[in-house]
N, C-alpha and C positions, 0 to 999 in steps of 0.2 A: 710201529708194529702193524703187521697185516691183520685185517679184520677176518674173523672166522665166519665161514658159511653157516647158515642155520642148521642146527643139528650136528655140527662138527665137534669132535672131541677137543677139549681145551688143550692148549700147548703145555707141555711139561718143561719147566724151566729150572727147577731146583734139583740138585743132586744130594741125596740123603744117604746116610748109612742104613743098614737093614732095620735098625730099631728106631730110626728117625730121631736119634739123639742130637745129631748135628746136620746142618744143611749148608750148601754153598751154591752160588750162582754167579754168572757173569753177565754184565749189562753193557749195552752199547747205546749211546744217545739216550741214556736214562731208562731204557727198556731191557728187561731180562731176555736173553737169547734162548732159543729152544735147545734142549739136549736130546741126544739120540743114543740108542744101544747101551743102556745102563747095565753094568755088571758089578757083582760084589765077590771079592776073592781075596783071601789072605790079608785081612784088615785093610783092604783097599776098595773103594767104590769108584768106578770109572765111567766115563761117558764121552761122547763126541759133541763138538759144537762147530758151527761154521765160522771160519775166519773171514772177516769182512775187510777188504783191502783198505789200508791206511786209516782205519777207524780206531779211535781211542776206546779202551775198555776199562771197566772197573770190576774188581773181584770182591764178592761179598761172602761173609760167613755169618750164619745164624745159629747160636747155641741154644740148647735146651737144659743144659747142666744136669744131665742124668747122673745119678750116683753121688751127687752132693759135693763134687770136687771143683776147685778152680781150674781154669784152662789157660794154656799158652798155645797160640795158633801162629804158625809161621807160613807165609806165602812164598812159594818157589816157582819161578817161571823159567822155562828152558833149563831147568836143573840148577839155577842160581837163586839163592835166597834174596828176596826183595823187600822183606819187612816182617815184623812180628808184633803180636799184641798179647797182653796178659789180661784175661777176663775173670773178674771175681764172680763167684756163684751168687753173690748178693746183688749183682748188677741186673739180674732178670734176663729176659730174652732179647735184649737190644742187639741188633746185628752190627757188625763192624765192616767197614769198607777199606779195601786196599786200592788206593787211587793211583799209585805210582811208586817208583823207587826213590827213597829219600837220598838226596845228594848233599844236603846241608841242614842245619837246624831250622832253616826258614824256607826250604824249597824241596819240591819233589819233581821228578820227571814222569809224566803220565805214560802208561802202557799203550802200545799201538801195534795192531796187527800189520805185518809187513811181509812181502815175499822173501823167502829164505835167501840169505846172502851167501854166495858161493865164491870160491877162489881156486885157481889151479896152482897156487903157491903154497906148498906144504908148510913153509915157515910162517906164513901169515894166518893159516888156518888155526882155529881153536883146538887146543890139545887137551882141554879139561874133560875127563871121561864122563863126569856127571852131566855136563852140558850136552855133549854129543849124544849121550844115551837118552836124555830126557827132552831133546829138542821138540818143540811143538806141543808142550804140555804146560798146564797151569795146575799147581798142586797146593792144597791146603792141608798142612800137617797138624794134627790135633794131639796135644799132650795134656795129661792130667797133672795138676800141680797143687801145691798149697802156698798161697801168697803170704809172705812174711812181712812185707812192707815196701816202701819206696826209697830209692837212693838217687843222688844226682846222676844224670846221664853223662857218661864220658865216651860215648861211642864215636868212632872215626868213620867218616863218610867217604865212599869211593865213587868215582865217576862210573856211569853205566853206558853200555852201548850194545847194539845188536851183535850177537855172535856171528862170526864168519866161518863157514864150514868148507872143508875140502870137498870139492865136487865129486871126487872118487869115492868118498865115504858116505855121501848123502844118500839116504834111502829113497827109493822111487815113490814111496807112499808119503813123502814129506812135501809140503808146499809153502809153509809159512814159519816164521819165528817172530819173536817180539822185538820191536824197536822202541825207542824212548823219545817222546816229544820234548818240545822246549820246556824248560823249567817253569813251574808255577809256584806261587807263594803258598806255603803251608807251614805254619809255625809249630815246632815240636814243643811238647810240654816241658822238656828239660829233665824229666824224671824217668828212671828205669825201675821196673818192679823186681824185687828180690824174691825168689821162689824156692821152694823145696820140691824137687822133681819126683813125681811118682813114676812116670815113664822116663827112661833114660834118654838124654838128648841124642838125637839121631835114630831113635827107635820109637816113632810116634805110635800112640794107641790106635789111631785111625787116620787114613789119608783119603781126601776127596780129590779126584784127578779129572781134569778136563783136557781132552785131546783135541786140539783145534787144527782144522784142515780146510782147504778151499772147497767150495761147493762142488766143483768138478770132480775132485778126488772122492768126496763123500758119496757122490752118485756112482762113480766108477767102482768103488768098493762095495756098493750095495747097502750102504749105511742109511742113505736117504733116497726117496723116490725122485726120479728126474722130474723137473718142472716141464709140463707139457703146455706150450703156448698155443692159444686158440688160433685155428687156421682162418685166413681171410675168406669171405664169402666167395662162391664161384663167380667167374667173370660174367656169365649170363645173368646171374641174380643181380649183380650190381648194375648191369646194363638195363635190366627190367625196372629197377628202382629209380633210374634216372628220370628227371622230369620230362614231360612231352616236348618241351621247348629245346631239349638238347639237340644240337646239330649232329649231322651224320659224322663229321670229322671228329667231334668230341666223343661221340659214342665209340668210334673205332679206337680212339686213344684210351678210353677206359677199358675196353676189351683187351687191348694190348698189355695194359698194366696187370691184368689179372692172370696172365699166362705164367706157368711154372715150368721149369726144366726138370728133368728126371732127378729124383732124390739120390744123393750119394750115400753109400752105406759103409760104415767102418765095422768090421767084424773082429772081435777080440776073442780068440779061442783060449782054452786053458793052457795050451802049450806056450802061448805068448808070455805067460807070467814066469816062465822058467829062467829067463834071462833078464837080470836087473837093468842092464843098459838099454835093452830093447823096450822094457816097460817104462823106463824113465822117458824115453823118446816119445812113446805113445801118450803118456801123461802130459808131457810138455805140449804136445800137439793139441790134445783135447783142451787143455787150459787156455792155450792161445786162441782156439776157436771160440770158447765160451767167453773169454775176456774181450775179444773183439766185438762179439755180438752184444755184450752188455756194456760196452763203452769203457772197459778197464783193461789193465795190463794182465799178463799171466806169466807163470813160470818164475824161476829163481832169478835173483839179481846177481850177476857175476861182476866182481870188482875188476876195474880197469879193462873191461871189454865192452865193445859196442853191442848194444842190443840188436838182435836180428829179428826183423819184423816177420811174423808168420805169413806164409803165402796163402792166405785164406781170403776169399773175396765174397762178401755178401751172403754167407751161409747162416742159416738159422737152425738151431738144434730143435728137432721135433720131439722124439721120445726114444727111450732105451727099452729094449725088450730082449727076451731069451728066445733063440730059435730051437728047433727040435734037437739039435746036437749040443745044447747047453751053452752056446756061445752068446756073448753080449753083443747085440746089434744096435748101433746108434744111427738113426736116420737123420741126415742133414738136409733140410729142405731149403731151397733157395728163396730169398726174399723177393717180393715183387719189385720189378724195376721202377725206379722213381722217374 
């Protein structure tokens, strides 16, 4: 986790309902991730988080047991249920972790952020409406119940896999979906809780929802501020700081490394957002540039197609700003030659 500068506001990592009766958060490498743009509407609390490429994540739920009822909490990822837990009001405020999708009584497959999987084959694409509609989301559905007791577990387990989406139906504002890592040992209790439902199944009392996107998309949508990387010192400053023993040829070499070419500018006007295909192309290009600069991949993963490497050479993202016409302007500053 990044260290905060002195006087900086603490990171907000927990998503709560308006009364703070329940909270949820997502962790990567054992650390909770920051949440952005929290909203509450129609028994839903929503926020955005950054999807970190190929990283496993864990979903947490923290109850307060307001109202004195027991709870049933179901986790749904990309519109598919991946686990549930019954929490007794006598249990206190102990949080519960959803570490992965259970595939047997002794194993789970951990959740993993992955670039969205696309296909141009309509027959191969996922047709489940709830999955297509909720792609890129992590939901915690909270139900009020009364626990009656425990019975032996007779649940059947299905295999899990990352959904494959028709590239024609994929939204331009989508970047990632969830894949599942190799199975890990996790032994089930063998018991299922029998409950009396206060809220009907399928109509949760409250839902906590995390919308996960790439950093590039979060910046493009104005959800997070662009990361401004520090500029290298001017060439003459570096030459001045060189030791007196530096030879003339070495000094010339240092000066040459400090030179910059003219900054390239990408301007995205409001009219650019009218066409989804055009926006998809812009998003893909921006993600490719960010991915190359940060040493990672970008864009969706298309099945049975060769990846096309973006034609971007040595560009560094400087900053994003608004010009006088309300357009988003992204300065791309060339890196120093090595």
